[in-house]
FIBAFI-186546 format. One record per residue: x, y, z of N, C-alpha, C in turn; residue in three letters. Coordinates in steps of 0.001 Angstrom, whole numbers, plus 500000, padded with zeros to 6 digits. Example, Ala and Ser with C-alpha at 12.3 -4.5 7.8 and 13.67 -1.06 7.14 Angstrom:
2
[[513190 494310 507800] [512300 495500 507800] [513200 496700 507800] 'ALA']
[[512850 497750 507080] [513670 498940 507140] [512900 500030 507870] 'SER']
END
This chain:
172
[[836836 768471 117953] [836915 768864 119482] [837675 769752 119774] 'MET']
[[838197 771093 119317] [838829 771719 120142] [837227 772695 120693] 'ARG']
[[836443 772298 119738] [834854 773187 120529] [834543 772608 121541] 'ALA']
[[834810 771619 122037] [834481 770901 123224] [835449 771578 123863] 'VAL']
[[836610 771907 123886] [837761 771387 124520] [837439 773258 125614] 'MET']
[[837443 774135 123722] [837349 775563 124845] [835739 775427 125200] 'GLU']
[[834833 774236 125424] [833656 774822 125947] [833681 774176 126941] 'ALA']
[[834944 773417 127144] [834599 772525 128930] [835692 773767 129980] 'ALA']
[[836963 774505 128954] [837653 775183 129393] [836347 776405 130627] 'GLU']
[[836051 777073 129191] [834662 778200 129873] [834079 777376 131140] 'LYS']
[[833452 776071 131030] [832442 775195 131974] [833241 775426 133231] 'LEU']
[[834609 775628 133326] [835949 775147 133971] [836216 776819 134849] 'ARG']
[[835565 778022 134230] [835973 779315 134501] [834397 779707 135318] 'ALA']
[[833271 779329 135114] [832188 779340 134890] [832102 778838 137223] 'VAL']
[[832649 777731 136585] [832515 776769 138364] [833337 778152 138845] 'HIS']
[[834770 777895 138518] [835461 778416 139437] [834784 779940 139809] 'ALA']
[[834691 780314 139842] [833694 782087 139588] [832568 781702 140818] 'ARG']
[[831701 780913 140594] [830677 780937 141617] [831502 780066 142670] 'LEU']
[[832177 779105 142914] [832829 778839 143939] [833708 779993 145224] 'CYS']
[[834144 780553 144090] [834817 781885 144550] [834012 782995 145435] 'ARG']
[[832433 782863 145125] [831330 783772 144965] [830402 782743 146442] 'GLU']
[[830235 781617 146156] [829105 780953 146649] [830031 780418 147629] 'PHE']
[[831303 779516 147511] [831829 778401 148007] [831289 777432 147488] 'GLY']
[[832638 776420 147879] [832318 774800 147291] [832879 773716 148677] 'CYS']
[[831894 772591 148212] [831305 772670 147754] [829748 773402 148004] 'PRO']
[[828836 773467 147583] [827321 773494 147765] [827450 772675 148722] 'ILE']
[[826202 773135 149862] [825811 771889 150560] [824654 771609 150331] 'THR']
[[824160 770221 151088] [823032 769875 149888] [821707 769706 151111] 'TYR']
[[821033 770950 151078] [819609 771010 152107] [818853 769581 152779] 'HIS']
[[818942 768411 152081] [818579 767064 152687] [818854 765744 151826] 'HIS']
[[818903 764816 152159] [819788 763826 152018] [817863 763113 151946] 'ALA']
[[817576 762569 151111] [815861 762010 150885] [816253 760218 150210] 'LEU']
[[815000 759671 150622] [815818 758665 149520] [815508 758738 148422] 'SER']
[[815493 757518 147452] [815793 757823 145959] [814154 757845 146004] 'PRO']
[[813730 757396 146772] [811892 757441 146177] [811337 758383 146582] 'LEU']
[[811583 759181 148340] [810891 760138 148387] [811386 761643 147692] 'ASP']
[[812531 761360 147481] [813098 763102 146051] [812149 762757 145144] 'GLU']
[[811709 761712 144329] [810965 761033 143588] [810111 761711 143437] 'LEU']
[[808797 761168 144674] [807828 761851 144859] [807899 763202 145441] 'VAL']
[[808481 764140 145820] [809413 765841 146256] [808939 765720 145162] 'SER']
[[809703 765700 144207] [810035 766117 143273] [808895 766068 141573] 'SER']
[[807748 765068 141635] [807271 764937 141210] [805620 766504 141203] 'LEU']
[[805797 766473 142662] [805233 767629 143920] [805200 769057 143328] 'LEU']
[[807133 768915 142959] [807454 770640 142456] [806868 771257 141191] 'SER']
[[806280 770030 140173] [806481 770830 138811] [805349 772122 139165] 'HIS']
[[805665 773473 138401] [804717 773889 138758] [804183 774663 139938] 'ARG']
[[805502 774594 140905] [804572 774740 142689] [805590 775092 142760] 'THR']
[[805674 776206 143767] [805927 776723 144238] [806672 775949 145644] 'ARG']
[[807968 775989 146635] [808806 774862 146086] [807903 775287 148664] 'ASN']
[[807365 775914 148776] [806689 775290 150183] [805459 775164 149822] 'ALA']
[[804481 774918 149064] [803512 774678 148548] [803824 772903 148205] 'ASP']
[[805032 772339 147435] [804867 771605 147293] [805763 770712 148530] 'SER']
[[806512 771732 149352] [806754 770599 150843] [805357 770373 152038] 'ARG']
[[804451 770898 151932] [803348 771281 152683] [802929 769762 151842] 'ARG']
[[802580 769565 150895] [801794 768342 149751] [802694 767461 150373] 'ALA']
[[804030 767194 150533] [805112 766112 150706] [804726 765489 152302] 'PHE']
[[804485 767223 153060] [804195 766624 154411] [802678 765944 154153] 'GLY']
[[801902 766737 153754] [800362 765344 153915] [800819 764510 153577] 'ASN']
[[801406 764545 152811] [801197 762737 152276] [801593 761806 153126] 'LEU']
[[802895 762024 153592] [803424 761738 154829] [801945 761648 155961] 'ARG']
[[801649 762198 156522] [800924 762555 157919] [800147 761960 157385] 'GLU']
[[799584 761460 156483] [798109 760848 156475] [798000 759467 155890] 'ARG']
[[799274 758846 155273] [799102 757828 154230] [800385 757639 155518] 'PHE']
[[801160 756158 155863] [801475 755564 155900] [802871 755108 155555] 'PRO']
[[802956 755108 153884] [803994 754634 152895] [803536 754864 151646] 'ASP']
[[804453 755229 150786] [804251 755168 149384] [803053 753869 149013] 'TRP']
[[803410 752922 149335] [802461 752354 148606] [800923 752653 149107] 'ALA']
[[800547 753187 150387] [798756 753585 150622] [798961 754562 149674] 'ALA']
[[799882 755437 148816] [799733 756363 148250] [798922 756184 146915] 'VAL']
[[800008 755028 146606] [799285 754068 145293] [798383 752835 145465] 'ARG']
[[797873 753101 146599] [796200 752209 146749] [794987 752964 146928] 'ASP']
[[795510 754324 147331] [795044 754967 147952] [794026 755297 146711] 'ALA']
[[792315 755457 147205] [791124 756443 146316] [792155 757651 146111] 'PRO']
[[792397 758479 144585] [793266 759281 144008] [791962 760872 145201] 'THR']
[[790796 760860 145193] [790724 761307 145654] [791086 762330 146784] 'ALA']
[[791431 760504 148105] [792408 761526 149264] [793688 761454 148948] 'ALA']
[[794240 761652 147975] [795728 761615 147477] [795370 762996 146938] 'VAL']
[[794817 762744 146004] [794522 764359 145914] [794156 765776 146896] 'GLU']
[[793751 765297 147226] [793135 766693 148627] [794772 766528 149864] 'ASP']
[[795626 765512 150102] [796410 765629 150245] [797720 766869 150097] 'ALA']
[[797688 766500 148023] [798790 767079 147607] [798192 768412 147650] 'VAL']
[[796843 769237 147644] [795987 769930 147489] [796853 771509 147661] 'SER']
[[797607 771270 148060] [798834 773057 147932] [799470 772572 146731] 'PRO']
[[799398 772232 145866] [800337 771730 144704] [799625 772317 144167] 'CYS']
[[799854 772682 142892] [798959 773560 141573] [799045 772052 140832] 'THR']
[[798115 771871 140286] [796968 771360 139689] [796744 769316 140839] 'TRP']
[[796083 769784 141101] [796211 768542 142389] [795542 767615 141578] 'PRO']
[[794157 767886 141048] [793725 766652 140093] [794426 765697 139271] 'GLU']
[[795687 766788 138226] [795940 766251 137446] [797456 764800 138705] 'ALA']
[[797888 766173 139039] [799303 765445 139872] [798994 764287 140762] 'LYS']
[[797667 763723 141109] [797496 762345 142476] [797044 761538 141664] 'ALA']
[[796584 761111 140358] [796406 760458 139726] [797916 759813 138712] 'PRO']
[[798747 760978 138618] [799972 761477 137823] [800937 760492 138709] 'ALA']
[[800864 761091 140307] [801698 760097 140882] [801540 759038 141296] 'LEU']
[[799969 758521 141517] [799705 757355 141784] [800312 756317 140394] 'GLN']
[[799939 756703 138989] [800286 756114 138272] [802136 755446 138247] 'ARG']
[[803015 756630 138285] [804517 756339 139265] [804792 754866 139425] 'THR']
[[803857 755539 140714] [804001 754553 141662] [804007 753187 141515] 'LEU']
[[803065 752832 140801] [802517 751891 140166] [803423 750600 139438] 'ARG']
[[803497 752246 138519] [805123 751151 137242] [806344 751207 137850] 'ALA']
[[806376 751601 138941] [807688 751242 139911] [807855 750540 140391] 'ILE']
[[806546 749716 140888] [805966 748161 141811] [805886 747594 140756] 'THR']
[[805626 747637 139819] [805572 746534 138355] [806591 746035 137585] 'GLU']
[[807867 747342 137989] [809104 746904 137109] [810633 746596 138613] 'ALA']
[[809725 746594 140080] [810850 746105 140852] [809984 745365 141757] 'ARG']
[[808537 745031 141882] [808404 744067 142640] [808219 744550 143917] 'GLY']
[[808476 746050 143951] [808451 746822 145359] [808018 748150 145202] 'ALA']
[[808175 749229 146214] [808326 750383 145610] [809461 750946 146385] 'LEU']
[[810405 751110 145370] [812124 750942 146245] [812684 751622 144370] 'ASP']
[[813715 752085 145203] [814601 753098 144335] [816421 752675 144651] 'LEU']
[[816236 752551 145288] [817702 751974 146106] [818572 751131 145299] 'ASP']
[[818186 749973 144530] [818606 749233 142936] [819864 750668 142344] 'HIS']
[[819188 751933 141909] [819940 752974 140861] [821181 753404 141558] 'LEU']
[[821570 752740 143168] [822587 753266 143564] [824386 752506 143111] 'ALA']
[[823551 751026 142454] [824497 750778 142353] [824905 750433 140499] 'GLY']
[[824220 752112 139605] [824048 751371 138471] [824821 752742 138192] 'MET']
[[825308 752921 136221] [825932 753640 137054] [824647 754748 135841] 'GLU']
[[825348 756335 136180] [824719 757841 136207] [823400 757183 134789] 'THR']
[[824047 757060 133627] [822981 757284 132476] [823155 755632 132834] 'GLU']
[[822480 755201 133174] [821836 753432 132806] [820966 754142 134138] 'ALA']
[[820991 754827 135302] [820062 754795 136273] [819273 756325 135781] 'ALA']
[[819806 757398 134775] [819061 758078 134856] [817810 757553 133316] 'ARG']
[[818312 756357 132519] [816703 756254 131937] [816103 754895 132056] 'ALA']
[[816298 754597 133565] [816024 753624 134325] [814280 754348 134752] 'TRP']
[[815110 756188 135771] [813397 756992 135809] [812933 757101 134439] 'LEU']
[[813489 757426 133346] [813224 758338 132150] [812030 757699 131635] 'LEU']
[[811923 755813 131936] [811090 755019 131630] [809763 755314 132496] 'ALA']
[[809866 756038 133654] [808974 755924 134657] [807970 757304 133924] 'LEU']
[[806288 757001 133715] [805363 757728 133200] [805528 759279 134350] 'PRO']
[[805488 759875 133409] [805576 761881 134016] [807040 761819 134325] 'GLY']
[[808501 761516 133568] [809362 761316 134672] [810492 762011 133057] 'VAL']
[[810604 763076 133650] [811672 763504 132408] [812809 764167 133059] 'GLY']
[[813814 764721 131745] [815103 765069 132823] [815163 765938 133872] 'PRO']
[[814671 766442 133655] [814776 767336 135107] [814582 766424 136455] 'LYS']
[[813380 765874 136196] [813310 765626 137705] [814191 764281 137630] 'THR']
[[814338 763210 136806] [815731 762140 136952] [816895 762599 137818] 'ALA']
[[817130 763996 136706] [818084 764787 137319] [817888 764759 138518] 'ALA']
[[816669 765531 139742] [816850 765922 140863] [817526 764724 141490] 'ALA']
[[816486 762958 141376] [816600 761899 142157] [817737 761575 141968] 'VAL']
[[818818 761923 140879] [819308 761395 141191] [820908 762252 142004] 'LEU']
[[820854 763602 141746] [821235 764610 142437] [821213 764884 143595] 'SER']
[[819476 764875 144404] [819457 765647 145247] [819225 764631 146738] 'PHE']
[[818256 763611 146599] [818636 761926 146954] [820265 761882 147687] 'SER']
[[819695 761041 148759] [821028 760991 149297] [822199 759648 148306] 'ALA']
[[821334 759325 146798] [822715 758684 146272] [823508 759752 145092] 'LEU']
[[823474 761171 145817] [824444 762264 144884] [825499 761593 143961] 'ARG']
[[824116 761977 142949] [824363 761373 141880] [825062 762394 141068] 'GLY']
[[826035 762461 139398] [826405 763247 138680] [825617 763701 137642] 'ARG']
[[824339 764874 138410] [823514 765209 137698] [823095 766543 137771] 'ALA']
[[822537 767375 136215] [822218 768992 137000] [820983 768940 136410] 'LEU']
[[819426 769159 137816] [818820 769476 136960] [818216 770558 136309] 'PRO']
[[818160 771731 135300] [818260 772965 134745] [816891 772664 134770] 'VAL']
[[815866 773980 134190] [814621 773976 134014] [815061 774142 132529] 'ASP']
[[814013 774030 131270] [814581 773935 129763] [815056 775644 129305] 'SER']
[[814492 776476 129975] [814812 778327 129289] [816350 778461 130116] 'HIS']
[[817508 777192 131411] [818626 777461 131466] [818362 776347 130801] 'HIS']
[[818299 775710 129858] [819047 774528 129305] [819513 774847 127428] 'HIS']
[[818348 775260 127644] [819175 776630 126721] [819422 777386 126439] 'ARG']
[[819682 777970 126526] [821062 778994 127127] [822250 778571 127334] 'VAL']
[[822310 776848 128145] [823712 776787 128004] [823772 775760 126338] 'ALA']
[[823198 775277 126055] [823251 775210 124478] [823828 775975 123734] 'GLN']
[[823183 777816 123870] [823432 778243 123363] [825346 778741 123060] 'ARG']
[[825799 778289 124587] [826791 778843 125689] [827978 777731 124948] 'LEU']
[[826833 776418 123974] [827783 775606 123789] [828178 774214 124793] 'GLY']
[[827261 774739 125815] [827422 773686 126415] [826726 772115 126533] 'TRP']
[[826274 772266 126146] [825827 770780 125447] [827114 769954 124992] 'GLY']
[[828146 769915 124765] [828828 769259 123528] [830123 769098 124924] 'LEU']
[[829549 769478 125663] [830364 768887 126914] [829659 768292 128387] 'ILE']
[[828513 767028 127787] [827557 766784 128696] [827958 765826 129653] 'CYS']
[[828977 764747 128588] [829378 763657 128857] [830967 763728 129684] 'SER']
[[831852 764912 129536] [833151 765193 130488] [832778 765563 131381] 'ILE']
[[833397 764741 132360] [833864 764524 133703] [834489 765850 134145] 'ARG']
END
């Protein structure tokens, strides 16, 4: 328990330094719906921000809603997401994820996550095909949900683990 308390204190010190340097709280750039954020996050994998934003915009311009993306010919979705890295893989993967949401919820909607505890919402998202820990955290944190989650790359996670911060992941 002592190690957990020491790690928590280190984390609070890092937080305080970051706040002094950059200000707190850090403002969000947008407030997408959870479903919009999920699509955006899926497109962003291994892709520069400008390119994934362009692909997201293409989808919004070419299709009236996410159900149309789900049901469209994969080639049409692939063309829309062509600014992304590996559009030939992302298009069918995105459609699989949208179909899984529809099957689980009866509609394309993730608003039910707002009424869930963070860990339960995270687990629900992780059960979707193509959704890993970083994507789930992005949906929870960056969408209009504004949940308590921190999306991190695997190499950042490894450093945090080495610093002992993995011990305090559930401390609030």
